[in-house]
LUMBAVO-620407 format. One record per residue (C-alpha): residue number from 0; y, x, z. Coordinates in nm, 3 decimals. Each point is the difference from the previous one (the first is absolute). Layout:
! LUMBAVO-620407
(NUM (Y X Z))
...
//
This chain:
! LUMBAVO-620407
(0 (0.000 0.000 0.000))
(1 (0.344 0.129 -0.087))
(2 (0.292 0.072 0.229))
(3 (0.212 -0.298 0.088))
(4 (0.301 0.213 0.089))
(5 (0.144 0.349 -0.047))
(6 (0.141 0.251 0.241))
(7 (0.380 0.002 -0.010))
(8 (0.170 0.335 -0.056))
(9 (0.325 0.082 0.182))
(10 (0.320 -0.121 -0.172))
(11 (0.216 0.301 -0.081))
(12 (0.368 -0.025 0.066))
(13 (0.246 0.131 -0.257))
(14 (0.374 -0.038 -0.048))
(15 (-0.051 -0.062 -0.368))
(16 (-0.217 -0.309 0.061))
(17 (0.168 -0.319 -0.103))
(18 (0.086 -0.266 0.253))
(19 (-0.245 -0.234 -0.173))
(20 (-0.293 0.238 0.049))
(21 (0.090 0.055 0.366))
(22 (0.023 -0.373 0.058))
(23 (-0.338 -0.062 -0.163))
(24 (-0.160 0.271 0.209))
(25 (0.153 -0.140 0.317))
(26 (-0.129 -0.345 -0.080))
(27 (-0.351 0.140 -0.066))
(28 (-0.006 0.185 0.332))
(29 (0.125 -0.307 0.179))
(30 (-0.273 -0.212 -0.157))
(31 (-0.278 0.241 0.098))
(32 (0.136 0.047 0.351))
(33 (0.017 -0.375 0.059))
(34 (-0.381 -0.037 -0.024))
(35 (-0.099 0.217 0.297))
(36 (-0.329 -0.047 0.183))
(37 (-0.208 -0.129 -0.292))
(38 (-0.222 0.186 -0.246))
(39 (-0.036 0.372 -0.067))
(40 (0.268 -0.037 -0.267))
(41 (0.238 -0.135 0.260))
(42 (-0.072 0.299 0.221))
(43 (0.089 0.238 -0.288))
(44 (-0.364 0.105 -0.045))
(45 (-0.173 0.029 -0.332))
(46 (-0.245 -0.281 -0.051))
(47 (-0.346 0.152 -0.045))
(48 (-0.221 -0.077 -0.294))
(49 (-0.302 -0.210 0.096))
(50 (-0.345 -0.079 -0.131))
(51 (-0.274 -0.250 0.076))
(52 (-0.291 0.135 0.205))
(53 (-0.316 -0.211 0.020))
(54 (-0.165 0.075 0.334))
(55 (-0.367 -0.038 0.097))
(56 (0.059 -0.361 0.103))
(57 (0.122 -0.086 -0.349))
(58 (0.357 -0.040 0.122))
(59 (0.268 0.102 -0.249))
(60 (0.266 0.179 0.202))
(61 (0.330 0.136 -0.127))
(62 (0.034 0.358 0.126))
(63 (0.239 0.289 -0.074))
(64 (-0.096 0.213 -0.297))
(65 (0.077 0.318 0.197))
(66 (-0.129 -0.025 0.357))
(67 (0.108 0.266 0.249))
(68 (-0.011 -0.187 0.333))
(69 (-0.295 -0.196 0.142))
(70 (-0.136 -0.146 0.321))
(71 (-0.368 -0.073 0.061))
(72 (-0.137 -0.318 0.155))
(73 (-0.236 0.198 0.223))
(74 (-0.181 0.328 0.065))
(75 (-0.252 -0.046 -0.279))
(76 (0.276 -0.017 -0.259))
(77 (0.197 0.272 0.175))
(78 (-0.281 0.256 -0.036))
(79 (-0.021 -0.056 -0.374))
(80 (0.377 -0.009 -0.049))
(81 (0.035 0.324 0.195))
(82 (-0.255 0.159 -0.232))
(83 (0.163 -0.129 -0.319))
(84 (0.373 0.021 0.076))
(85 (0.079 0.120 0.355))
(86 (0.374 0.041 -0.056))
(87 (0.035 -0.363 -0.102))
(88 (-0.111 -0.126 0.344))
(89 (0.287 -0.139 0.206))
(90 (-0.204 -0.109 0.301))
(91 (-0.346 0.018 0.156))
(92 (-0.236 -0.272 0.116))
(93 (-0.073 0.106 0.356))
(94 (0.026 0.336 0.171))
(95 (-0.175 0.311 -0.128))
(96 (-0.285 0.137 0.211))
(97 (0.077 0.266 0.260))
(98 (-0.144 0.279 -0.214))
(99 (0.173 -0.107 -0.324))
(100 (0.265 0.269 0.035))
(101 (-0.272 0.257 -0.070))
(102 (-0.046 -0.143 -0.348))
(103 (0.309 -0.205 -0.090))
(104 (0.352 0.130 -0.060))
(105 (0.233 -0.097 0.283))
(106 (0.243 -0.183 -0.228))
(107 (-0.267 -0.265 -0.059))
(108 (-0.086 -0.023 0.370))
(109 (0.357 -0.104 0.075))
(110 (0.011 -0.296 -0.237))
(111 (0.081 -0.336 0.166))
(112 (-0.288 -0.230 0.094))
(113 (0.004 -0.330 -0.191))
(114 (-0.324 -0.143 0.143))
(115 (-0.290 -0.151 -0.191))
(116 (-0.077 -0.333 -0.164))
(117 (-0.359 -0.032 0.125))
(118 (-0.098 0.259 0.263))
(119 (0.235 -0.082 0.285))
(120 (0.170 -0.275 -0.202))
(121 (0.334 0.158 0.090))
(122 (0.163 0.060 -0.337))
(123 (0.369 0.047 0.081))
(124 (0.193 -0.196 -0.262))
(125 (0.335 0.095 0.153))
(126 (-0.077 0.374 -0.018))
(127 (-0.128 -0.031 -0.356))
(128 (0.313 -0.188 -0.106))
(129 (0.213 0.272 0.159))
(130 (-0.192 0.276 -0.183))
(131 (0.026 -0.204 -0.323))
(132 (-0.284 0.158 -0.200))
(133 (-0.047 -0.096 -0.362))
(134 (-0.352 -0.132 0.056))
(135 (-0.260 -0.078 0.269))
(136 (-0.360 0.090 -0.086))
(137 (-0.320 -0.138 0.152))
(138 (-0.335 0.167 -0.072))
(139 (-0.350 -0.107 0.105))
(140 (-0.235 -0.293 -0.017))
(141 (0.113 -0.348 -0.102))
(142 (0.050 -0.232 0.296))
(143 (0.018 -0.378 -0.027))
(144 (0.369 -0.025 0.093))
(145 (0.117 0.314 -0.178))
(146 (0.195 -0.165 -0.283))
(147 (0.192 -0.215 0.247))
(148 (0.054 0.299 0.231))
(149 (0.152 0.212 -0.277))
(150 (0.218 -0.286 -0.122))
(151 (0.123 -0.045 0.356))
(152 (0.090 0.370 0.026))
(153 (0.214 -0.030 -0.313))
(154 (0.157 -0.325 0.121))
(155 (0.100 0.164 0.330))
(156 (0.118 0.335 -0.136))
(157 (0.095 -0.061 -0.363))
(158 (-0.223 0.295 -0.096))
(159 (-0.290 -0.036 -0.247))
(160 (-0.346 0.040 0.158))
(161 (-0.320 0.074 -0.194))
(162 (-0.371 0.042 0.076))
(163 (-0.244 0.256 -0.143))
(164 (-0.367 -0.068 0.079))
(165 (-0.227 0.295 0.068))
(166 (-0.359 0.077 0.096))
(167 (-0.177 0.334 0.019))
(168 (-0.120 -0.049 -0.359))
(169 (0.344 -0.091 -0.136))
(170 (0.204 0.261 0.189))
(171 (0.073 0.195 -0.319))
(172 (0.136 -0.303 -0.183))
(173 (0.215 -0.090 0.301))
(174 (0.163 0.343 -0.003))
(175 (0.065 -0.025 -0.373))
(176 (0.169 -0.336 0.058))
(177 (0.213 0.148 0.279))
(178 (0.088 0.297 -0.219))
(179 (0.116 -0.231 -0.278))
(180 (0.193 -0.224 0.237))
(181 (0.176 0.288 0.174))
(182 (0.061 0.217 -0.309))
(183 (-0.245 0.257 0.139))
(184 (-0.259 -0.014 -0.276))
(185 (-0.099 0.368 0.024))
(186 (-0.058 -0.008 0.376))
(187 (-0.171 -0.338 -0.026))
(188 (-0.242 0.143 -0.257))
(189 (-0.080 0.303 0.219))
(190 (-0.076 -0.225 0.295))
(191 (-0.207 -0.232 -0.217))
(192 (-0.206 0.285 -0.141))
(193 (-0.072 0.135 0.349))
(194 (-0.119 -0.342 0.118))
(195 (-0.219 -0.055 -0.303))
(196 (-0.153 0.348 0.017))
(197 (-0.076 -0.050 0.371))
(198 (-0.166 -0.332 -0.072))
(199 (-0.206 0.154 -0.280))
(200 (-0.111 0.289 0.222))
(201 (-0.110 -0.252 0.261))
(202 (-0.184 -0.218 -0.252))
(203 (-0.179 0.304 -0.142))
(204 (-0.109 0.105 0.348))
(205 (-0.115 -0.347 0.097))
(206 (-0.202 -0.034 -0.319))
(207 (-0.204 0.303 0.104))
(208 (-0.027 -0.122 0.359))
(209 (-0.113 -0.349 -0.103))
(210 (-0.259 0.135 -0.243))
(211 (-0.142 0.214 0.280))
(212 (0.003 -0.293 0.243))
(213 (0.203 0.194 0.253))
(214 (0.297 -0.228 0.069))
(215 (0.097 0.043 0.366))
(216 (0.013 -0.296 0.239))
(217 (0.335 -0.003 0.176))
(218 (0.242 -0.179 0.230))
(219 (0.375 0.053 0.009))
(220 (0.110 -0.064 0.359))
(221 (0.358 -0.062 0.110))
(222 (0.177 -0.096 0.320))
(223 (0.047 0.175 0.332))
(224 (-0.362 -0.060 0.103))
(225 (-0.148 0.030 -0.348))
(226 (-0.125 -0.357 0.002))
(227 (0.175 -0.122 -0.312))
(228 (-0.152 0.053 -0.345))
(229 (0.128 -0.012 -0.356))
(230 (-0.223 -0.271 -0.145))
(231 (-0.170 0.020 -0.337))
(232 (0.175 -0.173 -0.294))
(233 (0.346 0.007 0.160))
(234 (0.311 0.145 -0.165))
(235 (-0.004 0.278 0.261))
(236 (-0.365 0.090 -0.072))
(237 (0.023 0.082 -0.372))
(238 (-0.056 0.374 0.050))
(239 (-0.266 -0.045 0.268))
(240 (-0.196 -0.242 -0.217))
(241 (0.029 0.230 -0.301))
(242 (-0.141 0.313 0.161))
(243 (-0.234 -0.130 0.270))
(244 (-0.226 -0.281 0.113))
(245 (0.251 -0.180 0.220))
(246 (-0.213 -0.170 0.264))
(247 (0.284 -0.214 0.137))
(248 (-0.094 -0.321 -0.180))
(249 (0.195 -0.286 0.157))
(250 (0.071 -0.359 -0.102))
(251 (0.378 0.027 0.023))
(252 (0.113 0.354 -0.084))
(253 (0.347 0.075 0.133))
(254 (0.262 0.124 -0.246))
(255 (0.178 0.186 0.282))
(256 (-0.023 0.374 0.054))
(257 (-0.133 -0.061 0.350))
(258 (-0.307 -0.172 -0.147))
(259 (-0.229 -0.246 0.180))
(260 (-0.074 0.019 0.370))
(261 (-0.371 0.041 0.083))
(262 (-0.203 0.111 0.302))
(263 (-0.232 0.288 0.082))
(264 (-0.308 -0.214 -0.055))
(265 (0.103 -0.054 -0.363))
(266 (0.057 0.373 -0.045))
(267 (-0.347 0.067 0.140))
(268 (-0.157 -0.252 -0.237))
(269 (0.172 0.162 -0.296))
(270 (-0.069 0.356 0.129))
(271 (0.156 0.193 -0.292))
(272 (-0.072 0.355 -0.113))
(273 (0.373 0.076 -0.003))
(274 (0.292 -0.129 0.207))
(275 (0.359 0.057 -0.109))
(276 (0.270 -0.051 0.264))
(277 (0.359 -0.087 -0.086))
(278 (0.264 0.254 0.107))
(279 (0.099 -0.009 0.368))
(280 (-0.301 -0.221 0.071))
(281 (-0.311 0.049 0.207))
(282 (-0.125 0.322 -0.162))
(283 (0.084 0.237 0.285))
(284 (-0.157 -0.226 0.266))
(285 (-0.333 -0.066 -0.170))
(286 (-0.166 0.322 0.111))
(287 (0.049 -0.090 0.368))
(288 (-0.084 -0.370 -0.037))
(289 (-0.373 -0.037 0.065))
(290 (-0.008 -0.352 -0.146))
(291 (0.091 0.135 -0.343))
(292 (-0.288 0.248 0.019))
(293 (-0.237 -0.284 -0.079))
(294 (0.131 0.020 -0.358))
(295 (-0.175 0.223 -0.252))
(296 (0.326 0.142 -0.140))
(297 (0.123 0.110 0.341))
(298 (-0.329 0.165 0.094))
(299 (-0.008 0.184 -0.332))
(300 (0.368 0.100 0.034))
(301 (0.073 -0.166 -0.336))
(302 (0.314 -0.178 0.110))
(303 (0.343 0.104 -0.126))
(304 (0.370 -0.083 0.015))
(305 (0.215 -0.082 -0.300))
(306 (0.267 0.264 -0.071))
(307 (0.349 -0.125 0.070))
(308 (0.336 0.133 -0.109))
(309 (0.245 -0.128 -0.094))
(310 (-0.227 -0.302 -0.061))
(311 (-0.361 -0.089 0.076))
(312 (-0.199 0.124 -0.300))
(313 (-0.209 -0.320 -0.009))
(314 (0.264 -0.269 0.038))
(315 (0.233 -0.160 0.254))
(316 (0.161 -0.075 -0.237))
(317 (-0.253 -0.009 -0.286))
(318 (0.223 0.165 -0.260))
(319 (-0.040 0.309 -0.220))
(320 (-0.097 0.196 0.313))
(321 (-0.343 -0.159 -0.053))
(322 (-0.045 0.208 -0.316))
(323 (0.011 0.309 0.219))
(324 (-0.235 -0.170 0.246))
(325 (-0.241 -0.080 -0.282))
(326 (-0.030 0.368 -0.093))
(327 (-0.029 0.105 0.365))
(328 (-0.268 -0.254 0.085))
(329 (-0.203 0.076 -0.313))
(330 (0.001 0.373 0.081))
(331 (-0.077 -0.064 0.369))
(332 (-0.300 -0.223 -0.068))
(333 (-0.138 0.174 -0.309))
(334 (0.110 0.366 0.003))
(335 (-0.271 0.114 -0.246))
(336 (0.053 -0.277 -0.255))
(337 (0.382 0.001 0.016))
(338 (0.083 0.270 -0.255))
(339 (0.364 0.072 0.084))
(340 (0.208 0.213 0.237))
(341 (0.137 -0.237 0.262))
(342 (0.263 0.241 0.134))
(343 (0.136 0.049 -0.350))
(344 (0.013 -0.376 -0.062))
(345 (0.168 -0.064 0.336))
(346 (0.268 0.259 -0.065))
(347 (0.062 -0.147 -0.343))
(348 (0.032 -0.347 0.154))
(349 (0.253 0.111 0.262))
(350 (0.212 0.168 -0.265))
(351 (-0.004 -0.298 -0.236))
(352 (0.016 -0.290 0.244))
(353 (0.180 0.147 0.304))
(354 (0.198 0.275 -0.180))
(355 (-0.138 0.247 0.252))
(356 (-0.163 0.343 -0.037))
(357 (-0.297 -0.034 0.235))
(358 (-0.111 0.323 0.169))
(359 (-0.356 0.107 0.079))
(360 (0.078 -0.036 0.370))
(361 (0.120 -0.357 -0.048))
(362 (-0.312 -0.084 -0.200))
(363 (-0.221 0.140 0.275))
(364 (0.183 -0.202 0.262))
(365 (-0.031 -0.319 -0.204))
(366 (-0.376 0.038 -0.055))
(367 (-0.116 0.164 0.323))
(368 (-0.170 -0.320 0.119))
(369 (-0.163 -0.078 -0.332))
(370 (-0.067 0.249 -0.280))
(371 (0.025 0.311 0.217))
(372 (-0.214 -0.159 0.270))
(373 (-0.273 -0.084 -0.251))
(374 (-0.021 0.350 -0.148))
//
């Protein structure tokens, strides 16, 4: 769509100008000045060119052609936006983790918190309006009320809001869409290629594992006491289901990162070969808890903790960090079949997605309760 107004240049004064020209100029200035408080034109700003973007919900949304300022609807979108166009972010959806400073440049840590649409349900419309980004972006799974939620955001802020759906299989396409939307096609393509290569490496490994009949039985346990599980066939379990036999089969799988609450009797009935604990969970207490020693994985010392920094590698939120978790979990469970260098892939991920040069020492710290423990 074309401009609906042009930026006014300054009117040069000159003694040789005729009185008629001066009068016309004065009238023009008066006319423009009398329309204060309205559109961008009235505020002496150049009206941006726009285009129509069709989001994953099929909504046709008018957005700026050149986007340089964005706000995310939540952490899931924030992670992907930070990877694709970090300098376009005007706010964050919740505080960074305590160890984020080790990986994330301080200028991003100091961005204002605008809340989140779903997790916390505390999206701060007033703060977003004050920041006045060009667009608000939501990324993730499609929820029943999402169309109405995004329309409401625009109604309250006057800022266009769009949704981009993503799963572990479609992560590459989602980054290409973001790259196109944010005029970051080259970075979007790099991110997409990493995601697709990681998925292919995992599929190749799992093909060998499945043919050999060696798929590991596993539970992913969360919560302070370890008695929550990520249930099979939930949005949060996509990686777990892909690379293991997820024993947590429940009638109503929770879509939350905390999973479904269970009890020790259920864990005993499942009795997995491998237990994965969420970061800051029950991992460090299991060794001293005699009740947990009734489980095969604990007795065999085949229980591990997900690496964490600046985000949980397996989810919470389930964004592009899960691509890293997919590679980690594949290598952890099937070190012989997984034909790739995990440290190399992790360093590449941190550089591409977190814009951080990961050191060997940082890698060792991240994996000391998983990969390094298993070696």
